[in-house]
C-alpha positions as CSV (number, residue, x, y, z in Angstrom):
1,M,52.5,111.3,51.2
2,D,51.5,108.5,53.2
3,K,48.9,106.0,52.3
4,L,47.2,103.0,53.7
5,R,47.2,99.8,52.0
6,I,44.6,97.5,53.3
7,Q,43.8,93.8,52.2
8,G,39.9,93.4,53.2
9,G,38.5,90.2,54.5
10,Q,39.8,89.4,57.8
11,T,37.8,89.3,61.1
12,L,39.1,91.3,64.2
13,N,40.0,89.7,67.4
14,G,41.9,90.5,70.4
15,E,42.2,93.7,72.6
16,V,42.9,97.2,71.7
17,I,43.9,100.0,73.8
18,I,41.9,103.3,73.3
19,S,44.1,106.5,73.8
20,G,43.4,109.8,75.2
21,A,41.0,112.3,73.4
22,K,42.2,114.6,71.1
23,N,39.0,116.8,71.5
24,A,39.9,116.9,75.4
25,A,43.7,117.3,75.2
26,L,43.4,120.5,73.0
27,P,41.3,122.7,75.2
28,Q,43.4,121.4,78.1
29,L,46.7,122.5,76.5
30,C,45.4,125.9,76.4
31,A,44.0,125.9,79.7
32,A,47.9,125.9,81.1
33,L,47.8,129.4,79.5
34,L,45.7,130.6,82.5
35,T,48.3,130.0,85.1
36,D,52.2,130.7,85.5
37,Q,52.6,127.5,87.4
38,P,53.4,124.0,85.8
39,V,50.3,122.0,84.6
40,V,50.9,118.1,83.8
41,L,48.6,116.5,81.6
42,N,48.6,112.6,81.4
43,N,47.2,110.4,78.7
44,V,47.9,113.0,75.9
45,P,47.6,111.3,72.4
46,R,50.2,111.5,69.9
47,L,48.4,113.2,67.0
48,Q,49.2,115.9,64.5
49,D,46.7,118.2,66.0
50,V,48.2,117.9,69.5
51,A,51.6,118.6,67.9
52,T,50.1,121.6,66.3
53,M,48.6,122.8,69.4
54,I,51.9,122.5,71.4
55,K,54.0,124.1,68.5
56,L,51.5,127.0,69.0
57,I,51.7,127.5,72.5
58,K,55.5,126.8,72.3
59,N,55.6,129.7,69.9
60,M,54.1,132.1,72.5
61,G,56.8,131.0,74.8
62,V,55.4,128.2,76.9
63,E,58.0,125.7,78.2
64,V,56.7,122.0,77.3
65,I,58.2,118.5,78.1
66,R,56.9,115.5,76.5
67,D,57.5,112.1,77.0
68,E,56.6,108.7,75.0
69,L,54.0,107.8,77.7
70,G,51.7,110.5,76.9
71,R,52.7,112.8,79.7
72,V,53.2,116.6,78.7
73,E,54.3,119.1,81.4
74,L,53.6,122.8,80.3
75,N,54.9,126.0,82.0
76,A,53.5,129.2,80.8
77,G,55.2,131.5,83.4
78,P,57.6,132.5,80.7
79,L,55.0,133.2,78.1
80,H,55.8,136.4,76.2
81,L,53.7,136.5,73.2
82,R,50.2,136.8,73.2
83,E,49.4,136.0,69.8
84,A,48.3,132.7,67.7
85,P,49.5,133.3,63.9
86,Y,47.9,132.5,60.8
87,E,50.6,130.1,59.9
88,L,49.6,127.7,62.7
89,V,45.9,128.5,63.3
90,K,45.1,127.8,59.3
91,T,45.7,123.9,59.8
92,M,43.5,123.5,63.1
93,R,40.2,125.2,64.2
94,A,40.8,124.4,67.7
95,S,43.5,127.1,67.9
96,V,40.7,129.4,68.6
97,L,40.8,128.0,72.0
98,A,43.8,130.1,73.0
99,L,41.6,133.5,72.7
100,G,39.7,133.0,76.1
101,P,42.7,132.0,78.3
102,L,45.2,134.8,76.8
103,L,42.4,137.2,77.4
104,A,41.5,136.3,80.6
105,R,45.2,136.3,82.1
106,F,46.5,139.3,80.3
107,G,43.6,141.2,79.1
108,H,44.6,141.1,75.4
109,A,45.1,138.5,72.7
110,K,45.5,138.3,68.9
111,V,44.5,135.2,67.4
112,S,44.0,134.4,63.8
113,L,40.6,133.4,62.3
114,P,40.9,129.5,62.4
115,G,41.2,127.1,59.6
116,G,40.9,123.3,59.9
117,C,38.8,120.6,57.9
118,A,36.5,121.5,55.2
119,I,33.4,119.9,56.5
120,G,31.5,123.1,56.7
121,S,31.0,126.6,58.0
122,R,32.0,126.6,61.8
123,P,31.9,130.1,62.6
124,V,33.5,132.0,65.8
125,D,30.8,134.6,66.1
126,Q,29.6,132.7,69.1
127,H,33.0,133.0,70.7
128,I,33.2,136.6,70.1
129,K,29.6,137.5,71.5
130,G,30.2,135.5,74.6
131,L,33.6,137.2,75.5
132,Q,32.1,140.5,74.4
133,A,29.2,139.8,77.1
134,M,32.0,139.4,79.4
135,G,33.4,143.0,78.6
136,A,36.0,142.1,75.8
137,V,36.6,144.8,73.2
138,I,36.9,142.5,69.9
139,D,37.8,143.8,66.2
140,V,38.3,141.6,63.1
141,E,41.0,143.1,61.0
142,H,43.0,141.5,58.4
143,G,42.0,138.1,59.1
144,Y,42.8,138.4,63.2
145,M,40.6,138.7,66.3
146,L,42.0,141.6,68.2
147,A,40.7,141.1,71.9
148,K,41.3,143.7,74.9
149,L,39.8,144.7,77.9
150,P,38.2,148.2,77.8
151,P,40.2,151.2,79.7
152,G,40.0,151.0,83.3
153,R,39.4,147.4,83.6
154,I,41.8,144.4,84.6
155,R,39.8,141.4,84.3
156,L,36.8,140.1,82.5
157,K,33.5,140.4,84.2
158,G,30.9,137.6,84.6
159,A,28.0,137.6,82.7
160,R,25.1,135.2,81.5
161,I,25.9,133.8,78.2
162,A,23.3,132.1,76.1
163,T,24.7,131.2,72.7
164,D,22.5,130.6,69.5
165,M,23.6,126.8,69.3
166,A,25.3,124.5,71.4
167,T,28.8,125.0,70.6
168,V,31.7,122.7,72.1
169,T,34.9,125.0,71.7
170,G,32.8,128.1,72.8
171,T,31.6,126.7,75.9
172,E,35.2,125.7,76.4
173,N,36.4,129.1,75.6
174,F,34.0,130.6,78.1
175,L,34.9,128.1,80.8
176,M,38.3,129.2,80.6
177,A,37.8,132.7,80.3
178,A,35.2,133.1,83.1
179,A,37.6,131.0,85.3
180,L,39.3,134.3,85.9
181,A,36.7,136.8,85.5
182,Q,35.3,139.0,88.3
183,G,31.9,137.5,89.6
184,E,29.7,134.8,88.3
185,T,29.3,133.7,84.7
186,I,26.2,131.4,83.8
187,L,26.4,129.7,80.6
188,E,23.0,128.7,79.1
189,N,22.7,126.1,76.3
190,A,26.2,125.0,77.2
191,A,27.6,122.0,75.3
192,Q,27.4,118.6,77.2
193,E,30.0,116.5,75.3
194,P,31.9,114.4,77.9
195,E,35.3,116.7,76.9
196,I,33.4,119.6,78.8
197,P,33.2,118.2,81.9
198,D,36.6,117.0,81.9
199,L,38.2,120.3,81.1
200,A,36.0,121.6,83.8
201,E,37.5,119.0,86.4
202,L,40.9,120.2,85.4
203,L,40.2,123.9,85.9
204,I,38.7,122.8,89.3
205,A,42.0,121.3,90.3
206,M,43.6,124.3,89.2
207,G,41.6,126.3,91.7
208,A,38.5,127.1,89.5
209,K,35.1,127.1,91.1
210,I,32.6,125.4,88.5
211,Q,29.1,123.9,88.9
212,G,27.0,122.1,86.6
213,H,29.6,121.0,83.9
214,G,28.0,118.5,82.0
215,T,24.6,120.0,82.0
216,S,23.4,122.7,79.7
217,R,23.6,125.3,82.3
218,I,27.0,125.9,83.9
219,H,27.9,128.5,86.7
220,I,31.5,130.0,87.3
221,Q,32.4,131.9,89.9
222,G,35.9,133.8,88.8
223,V,38.9,133.7,91.1
224,E,41.6,136.1,90.9
225,K,44.4,133.4,90.2
226,L,44.8,129.8,89.2
227,H,47.4,127.3,90.2
228,G,49.3,124.2,88.6
229,A,47.7,121.1,88.8
230,T,47.9,117.1,87.5
231,H,45.1,115.7,85.3
232,Q,44.3,112.7,83.2
233,V,42.8,113.5,79.9
234,V,39.6,111.7,79.3
235,F,39.7,108.5,76.8
236,D,38.7,109.0,73.1
237,R,34.9,108.1,72.7
238,I,35.1,108.7,68.8
239,E,38.2,106.3,68.7
240,A,36.2,103.9,70.7
241,G,33.3,104.2,68.3
242,T,35.3,104.0,65.2
243,F,36.5,100.5,66.4
244,L,33.0,99.5,67.6
245,C,31.8,99.9,64.0
246,A,35.1,98.5,62.4
247,V,34.4,95.2,64.3
248,A,30.6,95.4,63.6
249,A,31.6,95.4,59.9
250,T,34.4,92.9,59.8
251,G,32.9,90.6,62.4
252,G,35.2,89.2,65.3
253,D,35.4,89.6,69.1
254,V,37.3,92.4,70.5
255,V,38.0,94.0,73.9
256,L,38.6,98.1,73.8
257,R,40.4,98.9,76.9
258,N,39.6,102.2,78.7
259,A,36.4,102.7,76.6
260,R,33.6,104.3,78.4
261,F,30.1,103.0,77.6
262,D,28.5,105.6,79.2
263,H,29.9,108.1,76.6
264,L,28.8,106.0,73.7
265,E,25.4,105.0,74.5
266,A,23.6,106.5,71.0
267,V,26.1,104.6,69.1
268,I,25.7,101.4,71.1
269,D,22.1,101.6,70.9
270,K,22.1,101.6,67.1
271,L,24.8,98.9,67.0
272,V,22.7,96.5,69.3
273,D,19.7,97.3,67.3
274,A,21.7,96.3,64.1
275,G,22.5,93.0,65.6
276,V,26.0,93.6,67.4
277,E,26.9,92.1,70.7
278,V,28.1,95.1,72.8
279,E,28.6,95.0,76.7
280,A,30.4,96.9,79.4
281,I,32.8,95.2,81.0
282,T,35.4,96.1,83.9
283,G,38.0,98.8,82.3
284,G,36.2,98.9,78.8
285,I,33.9,97.6,76.2
286,R,33.6,94.0,74.5
287,V,32.2,94.2,71.1
288,R,31.3,90.7,68.9
289,S,29.8,90.3,65.6
290,N,29.1,87.8,62.9
291,A,30.5,88.1,59.4
292,P,29.5,89.0,56.9
293,A,27.6,91.9,57.7
294,S,25.1,91.8,54.8
295,Q,23.8,88.5,56.3
296,Y,23.7,89.2,60.0
297,L,23.2,92.8,60.2
298,K,20.2,95.2,59.7
299,A,20.9,98.5,58.5
300,Q,20.0,101.6,60.9
301,N,18.3,105.0,60.4
302,F,19.7,107.7,62.4
303,R,20.1,111.4,62.8
304,T,23.1,113.2,64.0
305,T,22.6,115.7,66.8
306,E,24.4,117.5,70.0
307,Y,25.4,115.1,72.8
308,P,23.9,113.0,74.2
309,G,22.7,112.2,70.8
310,F,24.1,110.8,67.8
311,P,27.5,112.5,67.2
312,T,28.1,113.8,63.9
313,D,31.9,112.4,64.5
314,M,30.4,108.9,64.1
315,Q,28.2,109.5,61.0
316,A,30.8,108.5,58.3
317,Q,31.9,105.4,60.1
318,F,28.2,104.0,60.6
319,M,27.4,104.8,57.1
320,T,29.9,102.4,56.1
321,L,28.2,99.8,58.2
322,N,24.9,100.7,56.9
323,A,26.4,100.2,53.5
324,I,27.1,96.4,53.8
325,A,24.1,95.7,56.1
326,K,20.8,94.1,55.1
327,G,18.1,96.6,54.1
328,N,17.9,100.4,53.2
329,S,18.4,103.1,55.6
330,R,18.4,107.2,56.0
331,V,21.1,109.1,57.6
332,T,20.5,112.7,58.4
333,E,23.1,114.9,58.9
334,T,21.9,117.9,61.1
335,I,25.2,119.4,62.3
336,F,27.5,120.1,59.4
337,E,26.6,120.8,55.8
338,N,29.4,119.2,53.7
339,R,30.0,116.2,56.0
340,F,28.9,113.7,53.2
341,M,32.2,114.0,51.1
342,H,33.1,110.4,51.9
343,V,30.1,109.3,50.1
344,N,31.5,109.6,46.5
345,E,34.4,107.7,47.8
346,L,32.4,104.9,49.4
347,V,30.6,104.5,46.1
348,R,33.8,104.0,44.3
349,L,34.1,100.8,46.5
350,G,30.8,99.7,45.2
351,A,28.2,101.2,48.0
352,H,24.9,102.3,46.8
353,I,24.4,105.8,48.2
354,Q,22.2,108.7,47.1
355,I,22.2,112.3,48.7
356,E,19.0,113.9,49.0
357,G,19.8,117.4,51.0
358,K,20.9,116.7,54.5
359,V,19.9,112.9,54.0
360,A,21.9,110.2,52.7
361,V,19.8,107.2,51.3
362,I,21.6,103.8,51.3
363,E,21.0,100.5,50.1
364,G,23.1,97.8,51.4
365,V,25.0,95.5,49.2
366,P,26.3,92.1,49.6
367,H,30.0,93.1,49.4
368,L,32.4,95.9,48.5
369,S,35.3,95.8,46.3
370,G,38.8,97.3,46.7
371,A,40.2,100.5,45.0
372,T,41.9,103.5,45.6
373,V,40.1,106.2,47.3
374,M,40.8,109.6,48.9
375,A,40.1,110.8,52.7
376,T,38.6,114.3,52.5
377,D,38.4,114.8,56.4
378,L,39.2,113.1,59.7
379,R,36.1,111.2,60.3
380,A,35.7,110.3,56.4
381,S,39.1,108.8,56.7
382,A,38.2,106.4,59.3
383,S,35.1,105.3,57.3
384,L,37.3,104.4,54.5
385,V,39.6,102.4,56.5
386,I,36.4,100.6,57.7
387,A,35.5,99.9,54.1
388,G,38.7,98.8,53.2
389,L,38.8,96.3,56.1
390,V,35.7,94.5,54.7
391,A,36.2,95.1,50.8
392,Q,37.0,92.1,48.7
393,G,40.7,92.8,47.5
394,E,43.1,95.7,47.9
395,T,42.1,99.2,48.7
396,I,44.6,102.2,48.8
397,V,43.4,104.9,51.2
398,D,45.3,108.3,50.1
399,R,45.8,111.6,52.1
400,I,45.8,109.9,55.3
401,Y,47.2,113.1,57.0
402,H,43.5,113.7,57.7
403,L,43.6,110.3,59.7
404,D,46.8,111.3,61.7
405,R,45.1,114.4,62.8
406,G,42.7,112.3,65.0
407,Y,43.7,108.8,65.3
408,D,46.8,107.5,67.5
409,R,48.5,104.9,65.1
410,M,45.2,103.3,63.6
411,E,47.0,100.8,61.5
412,T,49.3,99.7,64.2
413,K,46.2,99.1,66.6
414,L,44.3,97.4,63.7
415,R,47.2,94.8,62.8
416,G,47.3,94.0,66.5
417,L,43.8,92.7,66.0
418,G,44.5,90.7,62.7
419,A,43.8,93.4,60.0
420,H,46.0,93.3,57.0
421,I,47.0,96.7,56.9
422,E,50.1,98.8,56.4
423,R,51.4,102.5,55.9
424,I,53.3,103.1,52.6
425,Q,54.7,105.8,51.0
């Protein structure tokens, strides 16, 4: 099992290229199931979750050609299996995104109840309710969602879908299903994360009729058939935000190529308030920070919420910054109930953090000390890497398969900025 060995104390300087977004690529790979014509995606990141999704759709019979430059060509014309088995779905919750496209195109689907990281309950009941509103008959048996159209129907029907909560994967599933439904579908309380309009733009390029994507109310006029298209996956705002926090913590001057300032405004506002210099430049973002953070940066209170608020996927990374900044701070997690699992590992490195229900109370310390720590989920692993970069001495981060699910060669990119970090067995 791979680990990361980090020798802390170096500032980060130079330029890093931000990869395509995992959370945009995964639903777009599933969107290829909606047509029998080739779909080409560019800027697809080389991540474990992406590899798992490609394995899943190849198992269904989809032809996939992938190169080293991030280009993936998908042909679901020869697809023969309308099933997502547990053996693949258990490792990644996003596999549920196959349900809507399979049901919309073929009228039936069998998809295992999903697994993924253990950061809290993420039920699929919203997916089921929304598809049922579109006329689907869905039963849950033996750990599988069995979906089909009622007798006499050959297509899903348009409907008004108002979810109990803003759900990203639910919104994506409904978008894809509604694209081939009969009539108009209106999504109320739709998620607004940048990955949603990026999926919508791919579907529009395939012939879908969608309006309002990027807002909380989306209109989809169903069409009988979609065709092939070529699309570039949006760049990863969470990877960019992680590097912003890393530079803020270590100090330095770094340009993030391809990063979108407008996708990270809630995070950037907090960084600027903390004393970090962040500016939009042509083709990216520039971030500058003084070291040590304990002397120059001020800890910030924040509360996670749906986009465009502060993202839960950036909570752990910013908490590490708070742990070494001046003053006390409070971090409130409102999205996932188990997303403080990194706290015990940060405490091993010398952080002063107390958990009070959904709130983490952090007292900034002058420095952290290197130790062996264990990653517990994807974003927790990134927070431990940042902590290792600023800790005195050597830090070993174990179980970095979590990191590989969502970061494309993170240690290589950090080495390019001057970090002393390497992957070891």
